[in-house]
Structures are given as structure tokens and as C-alpha cells.
ROSE-4610 file (N, C-alpha, C; in Angstrom, 1 decimal, always signed):
// ROSE-4610
residu = [M/M/M/K/K/K/Y/Y/Y/R/R/R/L/L/L/P/P/P/E/E/E/R/R/R/Q/Q/Q/R/R/R/P/P/P/P/P/P/W/W/W/N/N/N/V/V/V/S/S/S/T/T/T/R/R/R/W/W/W/L/L/L/E/E/E/E/E/E/V/V/V/G/G/G/R/R/R/E/E/E/C/C/C/Y/Y/Y/P/P/P/G/G/G/D/D/D/L/L/L/Y/Y/Y/N/N/N/D/D/D/A/A/A/S/S/S/P/P/P/D/D/D/G/G/G/F/F/F/R/R/R/T/T/T/Q/Q/Q/S/S/S/M/M/M/D/D/D/K/K/K/L/L/L/V/V/V/S/S/S/Y/Y/Y/V/V/V/N/N/N/S/S/S/I/I/I/H/H/H/G/G/G/L/L/L/P/P/P/S/S/S/P/P/P/V/V/V/A/A/A/I/I/I/V/V/V/H/H/H/R/R/R/D/D/D/V/V/V/S/S/S/H/H/H/E/E/E/N/N/N/W/W/W/H/H/H/D/D/D/Q/Q/Q/E/E/E/I/I/I/E/E/E/V/V/V/S/S/S/K/K/K/E/E/E/D/D/D/A/A/A/V/V/V/Y/Y/Y/V/V/V/F/F/F/D/D/D/N/N/N/G/G/G/A/A/A/V/V/V/I/I/I/R/R/R/R/R/R/S/S/S/I/I/I/E/E/E/W/W/W/D/D/D/R/R/R/V/V/V/T/T/T/S/S/S/D/D/D/L/L/L/I/I/I/C/C/C/P/P/P/E/E/E/C/C/C/W/W/W/I/I/I/D/D/D/Y/Y/Y/K/K/K/V/V/V/V/V/V/K/K/K/S/S/S/P/P/P/P/P/P/G/G/G/T/T/T/T/T/T/I/I/I/K/K/K/P/P/P/A/A/A/A/A/A/Q/Q/Q/S/S/S/F/F/F/N/N/N/N/N/N/A/A/A/C/C/C/R/R/R/E/E/E/T/T/T/F/F/F/W/W/W/L/L/L/R/R/R/Y/Y/Y/Y/Y/Y/T/T/T/A/A/A/S/S/S/D/D/D/S/S/S/M/M/M/P/P/P/A/A/A/S/S/S/N/N/N/G/G/G/Q/Q/Q/L/L/L]
num = [1/1/1/2/2/2/3/3/3/4/4/4/5/5/5/6/6/6/7/7/7/8/8/8/9/9/9/10/10/10/11/11/11/12/12/12/13/13/13/14/14/14/15/15/15/16/16/16/17/17/17/18/18/18/19/19/19/20/20/20/21/21/21/22/22/22/23/23/23/24/24/24/25/25/25/26/26/26/27/27/27/28/28/28/29/29/29/30/30/30/31/31/31/32/32/32/33/33/33/34/34/34/35/35/35/36/36/36/37/37/37/38/38/38/39/39/39/40/40/40/41/41/41/42/42/42/43/43/43/44/44/44/45/45/45/46/46/46/47/47/47/48/48/48/49/49/49/50/50/50/51/51/51/52/52/52/53/53/53/54/54/54/55/55/55/56/56/56/57/57/57/58/58/58/59/59/59/60/60/60/61/61/61/62/62/62/63/63/63/64/64/64/65/65/65/66/66/66/67/67/67/68/68/68/69/69/69/70/70/70/71/71/71/72/72/72/73/73/73/74/74/74/75/75/75/76/76/76/77/77/77/78/78/78/79/79/79/80/80/80/81/81/81/82/82/82/83/83/83/84/84/84/85/85/85/86/86/86/87/87/87/88/88/88/89/89/89/90/90/90/91/91/91/92/92/92/93/93/93/94/94/94/95/95/95/96/96/96/97/97/97/98/98/98/99/99/99/100/100/100/101/101/101/102/102/102/103/103/103/104/104/104/105/105/105/106/106/106/107/107/107/108/108/108/109/109/109/110/110/110/111/111/111/112/112/112/113/113/113/114/114/114/115/115/115/116/116/116/117/117/117/118/118/118/119/119/119/120/120/120/121/121/121/122/122/122/123/123/123/124/124/124/125/125/125/126/126/126/127/127/127/128/128/128/129/129/129/130/130/130/131/131/131/132/132/132/133/133/133/134/134/134/135/135/135/136/136/136/137/137/137/138/138/138/139/139/139/140/140/140/141/141/141/142/142/142/143/143/143/144/144/144/145/145/145/146/146/146/147/147/147/148/148/148/149/149/149/150/150/150/151/151/151/152/152/152/153/153/153/154/154/154/155/155/155/156/156/156/157/157/157/158/158/158/159/159/159/160/160/160/161/161/161/162/162/162/163/163/163]
x = [-49.2/-48.1/-48.1/-47.2/-47.3/-46.4/-47.3/-46.7/-45.6/-44.4/-43.3/-43.1/-43.4/-43.1/-41.7/-41.3/-39.6/-39.3/-38.0/-37.6/-38.1/-37.8/-38.3/-39.7/-40.4/-41.9/-42.6/-41.4/-42.2/-42.5/-43.8/-44.2/-43.5/-43.3/-42.7/-43.8/-43.0/-43.5/-44.9/-45.0/-46.2/-47.4/-47.5/-48.5/-49.8/-51.1/-52.1/-51.9/-52.9/-52.8/-53.8/-54.4/-55.1/-53.9/-52.7/-51.8/-51.5/-51.6/-51.7/-52.6/-53.8/-55.4/-55.0/-54.7/-54.4/-53.6/-52.5/-51.6/-52.3/-53.3/-54.1/-53.9/-53.4/-52.8/-54.0/-54.6/-55.3/-54.7/-55.3/-54.7/-55.3/-54.1/-54.3/-53.8/-53.9/-53.5/-52.2/-51.2/-49.9/-49.4/-50.3/-49.7/-50.2/-50.4/-50.5/-49.0/-48.2/-46.6/-45.8/-44.8/-43.5/-42.5/-41.4/-40.0/-39.4/-39.9/-39.5/-39.2/-39.8/-39.6/-38.5/-37.5/-36.4/-36.5/-37.7/-38.2/-38.7/-39.2/-39.9/-41.2/-42.0/-43.3/-43.7/-45.1/-45.4/-45.5/-45.6/-45.2/-46.8/-46.6/-47.5/-47.3/-48.3/-48.1/-48.5/-47.6/-48.0/-48.9/-49.7/-51.0/-52.1/-52.0/-53.2/-53.5/-54.4/-54.6/-54.3/-54.4/-54.3/-52.8/-51.8/-50.5/-50.2/-50.8/-50.8/-51.4/-52.6/-53.3/-52.7/-52.0/-51.0/-50.1/-49.2/-48.3/-48.8/-49.9/-50.8/-51.0/-51.2/-51.5/-50.3/-49.3/-47.9/-47.4/-48.2/-48.1/-46.9/-46.1/-45.3/-45.8/-45.3/-45.6/-44.4/-44.6/-43.6/-43.4/-44.3/-44.1/-44.1/-43.3/-43.0/-43.6/-44.1/-44.8/-43.7/-43.4/-42.4/-42.8/-44.0/-44.8/-46.4/-46.8/-48.1/-48.5/-49.8/-50.3/-51.7/-52.0/-53.4/-53.9/-55.4/-56.1/-57.3/-57.7/-58.7/-60.1/-61.2/-62.1/-63.2/-63.8/-65.1/-66.2/-67.3/-68.7/-69.6/-70.8/-72.0/-73.1/-73.8/-74.9/-76.0/-77.1/-78.3/-77.7/-77.1/-76.3/-75.5/-75.1/-73.8/-72.7/-71.4/-70.2/-69.7/-69.3/-68.9/-67.3/-66.4/-65.1/-64.8/-63.7/-63.3/-61.7/-61.0/-59.8/-59.4/-58.7/-58.3/-56.7/-56.3/-54.9/-54.4/-53.4/-52.9/-51.6/-51.1/-50.1/-49.5/-48.2/-47.2/-46.3/-46.2/-45.5/-43.9/-43.0/-41.8/-41.8/-43.0/-42.7/-43.9/-44.3/-44.9/-46.4/-46.7/-48.3/-48.8/-50.0/-50.5/-51.9/-52.3/-53.6/-54.1/-55.4/-56.3/-57.0/-56.8/-57.5/-58.4/-59.6/-60.6/-61.4/-61.7/-62.3/-63.2/-64.5/-65.5/-66.2/-66.4/-66.9/-68.0/-68.9/-69.9/-69.1/-69.2/-68.5/-69.9/-70.2/-71.3/-70.9/-71.2/-71.0/-71.9/-71.0/-71.7/-71.3/-72.1/-72.0/-71.7/-71.5/-71.2/-69.9/-69.4/-68.1/-67.8/-68.1/-67.3/-68.4/-68.2/-69.1/-69.1/-70.1/-70.1/-69.2/-68.7/-67.7/-67.5/-67.1/-67.0/-65.4/-65.0/-63.8/-63.5/-62.7/-62.8/-61.1/-60.9/-59.5/-59.7/-58.9/-59.1/-57.5/-57.5/-56.3/-56.3/-55.2/-55.1/-54.1/-53.0/-52.1/-51.5/-51.5/-50.8/-49.4/-48.5/-47.1/-46.9/-46.1/-45.8/-45.9/-46.6/-46.7/-47.5/-48.3/-49.1/-50.6/-51.6/-52.9/-53.1/-53.2/-53.7/-55.2/-55.5/-57.0/-57.1/-58.6/-59.4/-58.9/-59.7/-59.1/-59.8/-60.9/-61.4/-62.1/-62.1/-62.7/-63.2/-64.4/-65.1/-65.4/-65.6/-66.0/-67.0/-67.8/-68.7/-68.2/-67.2/-66.8/-65.2/-64.6/-63.2/-63.0/-64.0/-63.9/-64.3/-64.7/-64.9/-63.6/-62.9/-61.8/-60.6/-60.9/-59.8/-60.0/-61.3/-61.6/-61.0/-61.2/-60.7/-59.1/-58.6/-57.1/-56.8/-57.5/-56.8/-57.3/-58.3/-58.5/-57.9/-57.6/-56.8/-55.3/-54.8/-53.5/-53.2/-54.1/-53.9/-54.0/-55.0/-55.2/-54.3/-53.5/-52.2/-51.2/-51.1/-49.9/-50.4/-51.5/-51.7/-51.2/-50.5/-50.0/-51.0/-50.6/-51.4/-52.1/-53.1/-54.1/-53.7/-53.6/-53.5/-54.6/-55.9/-57.2/-57.4/-56.6/-56.6/-57.0/-57.8/-57.9/-56.8]
y = [-13.4/-13.6/-14.5/-15.4/-16.3/-15.4/-15.5/-14.7/-15.8/-15.2/-16.1/-15.5/-16.6/-15.9/-16.0/-15.0/-15.0/-16.5/-16.8/-17.9/-18.3/-17.4/-17.9/-18.0/-17.6/-17.8/-19.0/-19.5/-20.9/-21.9/-22.6/-23.9/-24.9/-26.1/-27.1/-27.7/-28.2/-28.3/-29.4/-30.1/-31.1/-30.2/-29.1/-28.6/-28.3/-28.0/-27.9/-26.3/-26.0/-24.7/-23.9/-24.4/-23.6/-22.8/-23.2/-22.4/-21.0/-21.1/-19.9/-19.0/-19.4/-18.9/-18.2/-18.8/-18.1/-17.1/-16.9/-15.9/-14.9/-14.9/-13.9/-14.0/-15.0/-14.9/-15.7/-15.1/-16.0/-17.0/-18.2/-19.2/-19.4/-19.6/-19.9/-21.0/-21.8/-23.3/-23.2/-22.3/-22.4/-22.1/-21.8/-21.6/-23.0/-24.0/-25.0/-25.9/-25.3/-25.7/-24.4/-24.8/-24.1/-24.7/-24.2/-24.8/-25.2/-25.4/-25.9/-27.4/-27.9/-29.3/-29.9/-30.9/-30.9/-31.0/-31.3/-31.4/-30.3/-29.3/-28.0/-28.2/-29.6/-29.8/-30.6/-30.6/-31.5/-33.2/-33.9/-35.2/-35.6/-36.0/-36.6/-37.9/-38.6/-39.9/-40.0/-40.9/-41.0/-42.0/-42.5/-43.2/-42.5/-41.1/-40.1/-39.2/-39.3/-38.4/-37.0/-36.5/-35.0/-34.9/-35.6/-35.4/-35.0/-35.6/-35.6/-34.3/-33.9/-33.0/-31.4/-31.6/-30.5/-30.2/-31.1/-30.9/-30.6/-31.2/-30.3/-28.7/-28.4/-27.0/-26.3/-26.9/-26.1/-25.8/-26.9/-26.6/-27.7/-27.6/-28.5/-30.1/-31.1/-32.2/-33.4/-34.6/-35.4/-36.0/-35.6/-36.2/-35.0/-35.3/-34.2/-34.6/-33.6/-34.0/-34.1/-35.0/-35.4/-35.0/-34.8/-35.0/-34.5/-33.8/-33.2/-33.2/-33.6/-33.7/-33.0/-31.9/-31.2/-30.8/-31.3/-30.9/-29.9/-29.1/-28.2/-28.5/-28.3/-28.6/-27.6/-26.6/-25.7/-26.3/-26.2/-26.2/-25.3/-25.3/-24.7/-25.7/-25.4/-26.1/-25.1/-25.1/-24.2/-22.9/-22.2/-21.0/-20.7/-21.5/-21.3/-21.9/-21.2/-21.8/-22.6/-23.6/-24.8/-25.1/-25.0/-25.2/-26.4/-27.1/-28.3/-28.3/-28.6/-28.8/-30.4/-31.1/-32.4/-32.6/-33.0/-32.8/-34.3/-34.9/-36.2/-35.8/-36.4/-35.9/-37.3/-37.2/-38.3/-38.0/-38.4/-38.3/-39.3/-38.6/-39.2/-40.5/-41.0/-42.2/-43.2/-42.9/-43.7/-43.6/-42.7/-42.5/-41.7/-41.9/-41.0/-40.8/-39.3/-38.8/-37.8/-38.2/-37.3/-36.2/-35.0/-34.1/-33.5/-33.2/-32.8/-31.8/-30.7/-29.2/-28.9/-28.7/-28.2/-27.1/-25.8/-24.9/-24.1/-23.4/-22.8/-21.3/-20.8/-19.6/-18.4/-18.2/-17.1/-16.4/-15.0/-14.0/-14.6/-14.8/-14.7/-14.2/-13.6/-12.9/-13.8/-15.0/-16.0/-15.9/-16.0/-15.9/-17.1/-18.1/-19.3/-20.1/-19.6/-20.1/-21.7/-22.2/-23.6/-24.2/-25.1/-25.9/-27.5/-28.0/-29.7/-29.9/-30.4/-30.9/-32.3/-32.9/-34.2/-34.9/-35.8/-36.1/-37.8/-38.6/-39.8/-40.8/-41.4/-42.2/-43.2/-42.9/-43.8/-44.9/-44.6/-45.4/-45.2/-46.1/-46.1/-46.6/-46.1/-46.5/-47.8/-48.6/-50.0/-50.2/-51.1/-51.4/-50.5/-49.7/-48.6/-48.5/-48.1/-47.8/-46.3/-45.3/-44.2/-44.3/-43.5/-43.5/-42.1/-41.6/-42.1/-42.3/-43.2/-43.4/-42.2/-41.7/-40.8/-39.6/-38.4/-37.3/-36.3/-35.8/-34.8/-33.6/-32.7/-31.1/-30.4/-29.5/-28.9/-27.4/-27.0/-25.7/-25.6/-24.7/-24.7/-24.2/-23.7/-23.2/-24.7/-25.7/-27.1/-27.9/-27.7/-28.3/-27.6/-26.5/-25.6/-26.1/-26.2/-26.6/-28.1/-28.9/-30.3/-30.4/-29.6/-29.6/-29.2/-28.2/-27.6/-28.8/-29.1/-30.1/-31.4/-32.0/-33.1/-33.0/-31.9/-31.6/-31.3/-30.5/-30.3/-31.6/-32.6/-33.9/-34.7/-34.6/-35.6/-35.3/-33.8/-33.3/-33.3/-33.5/-33.6/-34.6/-34.2/-35.2/-36.3/-37.2/-38.5/-38.1/-38.4/-37.8/-39.0/-38.4/-38.9/-39.2/-38.9/-38.7/-37.8/-36.4/-35.4/-34.3/-33.3/-32.2/-31.2]
z = [+124.6/+124.9/+126.3/+126.6/+127.6/+128.9/+130.0/+131.0/+131.9/+132.0/+132.9/+134.1/+135.1/+136.4/+136.7/+137.6/+138.0/+138.6/+138.5/+138.6/+140.1/+141.1/+142.6/+142.8/+141.9/+142.1/+141.1/+140.6/+139.8/+140.6/+140.1/+141.2/+140.4/+141.4/+140.7/+139.5/+138.7/+137.5/+137.4/+138.6/+138.5/+139.4/+139.6/+140.2/+139.1/+139.8/+138.9/+138.4/+137.5/+136.8/+137.9/+139.0/+140.0/+140.7/+140.7/+141.3/+140.7/+139.3/+138.5/+138.5/+138.8/+139.1/+140.7/+141.5/+142.9/+143.0/+142.1/+142.0/+141.1/+140.6/+139.8/+138.2/+137.9/+136.1/+135.5/+134.4/+133.6/+133.0/+132.9/+132.2/+130.8/+130.0/+128.4/+128.2/+126.7/+127.0/+127.1/+126.4/+126.8/+128.2/+129.0/+130.5/+131.3/+130.6/+131.1/+131.4/+131.0/+130.8/+131.3/+131.8/+132.2/+131.8/+131.9/+131.5/+133.0/+133.8/+135.3/+135.2/+134.2/+134.3/+133.2/+133.5/+132.7/+131.2/+130.8/+129.4/+128.8/+129.7/+129.2/+128.9/+129.5/+129.5/+130.4/+131.0/+132.1/+131.6/+132.4/+132.1/+131.5/+130.2/+129.4/+128.7/+128.7/+128.2/+126.4/+126.0/+124.4/+124.2/+125.0/+124.9/+124.9/+125.0/+125.2/+124.0/+123.5/+122.3/+122.5/+123.7/+124.1/+123.7/+124.2/+123.8/+122.1/+121.4/+119.9/+119.4/+120.1/+119.6/+120.4/+121.3/+121.9/+120.5/+120.2/+119.4/+117.9/+117.3/+116.2/+116.5/+117.8/+118.0/+118.3/+118.3/+118.5/+120.2/+121.0/+122.3/+122.6/+123.8/+124.1/+124.2/+124.1/+123.8/+123.9/+124.2/+124.3/+122.8/+121.9/+120.4/+119.5/+118.5/+117.5/+116.0/+115.4/+114.0/+112.9/+112.1/+111.1/+109.7/+109.5/+108.0/+108.5/+107.5/+107.5/+106.2/+105.9/+104.5/+104.6/+104.1/+104.5/+103.0/+103.0/+101.7/+102.4/+101.4/+101.4/+100.5/+100.8/+99.8/+100.2/+99.2/+99.3/+98.5/+99.0/+98.3/+98.9/+98.2/+98.4/+99.1/+100.0/+100.8/+101.1/+100.2/+100.4/+100.6/+99.5/+99.2/+100.4/+101.1/+102.4/+101.7/+101.8/+101.6/+102.5/+102.4/+103.4/+102.9/+104.3/+103.7/+104.9/+104.3/+104.9/+104.8/+106.0/+105.8/+106.6/+105.8/+106.3/+106.4/+107.5/+107.7/+108.4/+107.8/+108.3/+108.9/+110.1/+110.8/+111.0/+110.9/+111.1/+112.2/+113.4/+114.4/+114.5/+115.2/+115.5/+116.0/+116.5/+117.2/+116.0/+114.9/+114.1/+114.2/+115.1/+115.2/+114.0/+113.4/+112.5/+113.1/+113.0/+113.3/+112.3/+112.1/+111.3/+112.0/+111.2/+112.0/+110.7/+111.0/+110.3/+110.6/+110.1/+110.3/+109.3/+109.6/+108.8/+109.2/+108.5/+108.9/+107.8/+108.3/+107.4/+107.2/+105.8/+106.0/+105.9/+107.1/+107.3/+108.4/+108.6/+109.2/+110.9/+111.7/+113.0/+114.3/+115.2/+116.2/+117.5/+117.2/+118.5/+118.7/+120.1/+120.5/+119.8/+120.1/+119.4/+118.4/+117.2/+116.3/+116.0/+115.4/+115.2/+114.1/+114.6/+113.2/+114.0/+113.1/+113.4/+113.3/+114.4/+114.5/+115.0/+114.2/+114.6/+114.4/+115.4/+115.4/+115.6/+114.3/+114.4/+114.5/+115.4/+115.4/+114.2/+113.2/+112.1/+112.4/+113.0/+113.4/+114.7/+116.0/+117.1/+116.8/+117.7/+117.7/+118.1/+117.9/+118.1/+119.5/+120.0/+121.6/+122.2/+121.5/+122.4/+121.7/+122.6/+121.8/+122.4/+121.6/+121.8/+122.2/+123.3/+123.5/+124.0/+123.6/+122.9/+121.4/+120.6/+119.2/+118.5/+118.9/+118.2/+119.1/+118.8/+119.5/+118.4/+118.9/+118.1/+118.7/+118.2/+118.9/+118.2/+118.5/+117.5/+117.5/+118.4/+117.9/+118.5/+118.5/+119.0/+120.5/+121.2/+122.4/+123.4/+122.8/+123.8/+123.0/+122.2/+121.9/+122.7/+122.9/+124.1/+125.3/+125.6/+127.0/+127.2/+126.3/+126.4/+126.5/+125.9/+125.7/+127.4/+127.7/+128.8/+130.1/+130.0/+131.0/+131.2/+130.2/+130.0/+130.0/+129.6/+129.5/+131.4/+131.9/+133.4/+134.3/+133.9/+134.7/+134.4/+133.2/+133.0/+133.9/+134.3/+135.1/+136.8/+137.0/+138.2/+139.5/+140.2/+141.4/+141.9/+142.1/+142.8/+144.1/+143.9/+145.1/+146.4/+147.6/+148.7/+149.5/+149.0/+149.7/+150.4/+150.5/+151.1/+149.9/+150.4/+149.4/+149.6]
């Protein structure tokens, strides 16, 4: 559940997530956003892959998914069942992103078991180049960290050279 601060305690929409940590709130991916901005999400650029990945994960984003095509595949490799899901997302601005995730179906005591997650820009919107054009992760925790880091850095105010 996303924690919502009372209206009088909400920070300006362009502050970092450090503000939430300083008031003793734990940050989750959804906490990177609040509804204090006019659009309900922090300023994000449509030329950044993170904006599209946020939309894929159901997080606030300046782009919306208009079509999704998903395929599943299972096979055995040395007696281990392997699963793969490929999804192609078409966005309202014409961008097309492919997400592929592959994992072994084995019992693991790891907090973040190994899997392979890949994002690839198939098509950028007209007049825009989405960067990076591809991004890979070897577990879901790394993907979550990347989302938090780049979403927060997109919304950081410009530095004036002071800390």
C-alpha cells in the first residue's frame, strides 16, 4: 500500500525521494511519485527508456500502453524447467518496446533469484530517440533499483553547485 502524506506535509513534486526517507518513510517504487504535480507524476522525458518501463510496470508515466502482445515458452535444460515470456508493448506516441524475461523454475532461498530481463527499443516515436536503446538485468532486484534510481534522478532539481 502506498503511503500518502497529509496535504500540508507533501513536498513539492520535484524534490528527491530523500525527503521521504528523512521523514521516516520507506521508499517503494510507487513512492517515487505523488499527486502534487499537475499531471500526477514527476517530470519524465519521453526519450528515456525508464519512462516506458514505468508504464509497463503500471507506475505513473508520461506514456500509455495502447497494445500488448505476450508469448510464453517453456522447455527443459539439463532437467531444469526454463520459462520465457516475451512481450511487445506499443505506446500512445508510437514507440514500441520489447520486454523479455527468462527464469529457471527451481526452488531458491535467494531473496532475489536469478532471472534474465531484457528491454529493447524496437521503434522510437517520430523525432525522438529513446535511450538507452537496450537494457538488461540479471534479477528483478537490479531492475527495481534501476527504476528507482533513474526515476528519481529524472525528477531531481537542477543543481546550483551547492549541496
